[in-house]
Steps between C-alpha positions, in 0.01 A plus 500: 500500500256227391169459678448222752237237428269650766527846346430363153197297612371793707477718192198310368142560608325217688149645520231254399337562164261203512286665765148599588474852646871484579479164678703217341268225374758228565522600866121495528468154343782305667328475838239265355729224372716531811201447730353225282825300469540506878128418541544197274777377729269555799219306328738213431617490861141499628404228248800291605420556866123436495417334168196723444435523121402865547869590537593315181228688311606832657860424396383443142332843489784678682764354269299590189449860608866520610605402148270741316569796730870413468471518121333843526766629744774358277367681195501833684845432649646393166368818338670708771824308460508545124374859483691670786877514445573579865331174602680295232838630622462344847611141559230448763239562228619202301520275805150611601370435147660155482363400841159635397496293181598192701226578751234529229628175344481316832152645566386381156644153559332489841165593349543252214577223748178574686287524185575135425396374844453758775456235772827326421746784561703350783800493523595659165252790522623585848862503380416715196311743727804521729723565198264777388528658844880495468474688170260748662771573757775539238294719265362701791845562645634637173179692427530666840865572431401679179247717682682570827863508386465628142174701521347318201140604438502779758357841421699757694343843526716809513250646751594249773 
């Protein structure tokens, strides 16, 4: 009898190989762009609400760091996707990767918009920040699905 799709996918190892002391580098890096994309949205809301140029300047820095940390996390995640067959076999991996690329693209566009004129970011900057937050939710949902439903990147000890 032929194997089911779940049995076939389950045959492949999903342990992270792009890791530091057994801890996946992608998982360590993604918290920074997530926090910074959401912080950029917060800065935009505070700038819209109060008009204090501090928030526009903070949004410029937050969006720039969100982009560069996103690039770093994407490189580690792409390496995992391409090097570990068990990760490549899961559909959620490809959805997560696509949403992640879109997120980094939106973060880069958001930063580029602010580099031109960081005080003139309303309303477009606010909308781009909100769009980035949507992609954080999509990528995060599928990243969590990979970890919690598929065990991607987990080191399971036989002693436990």
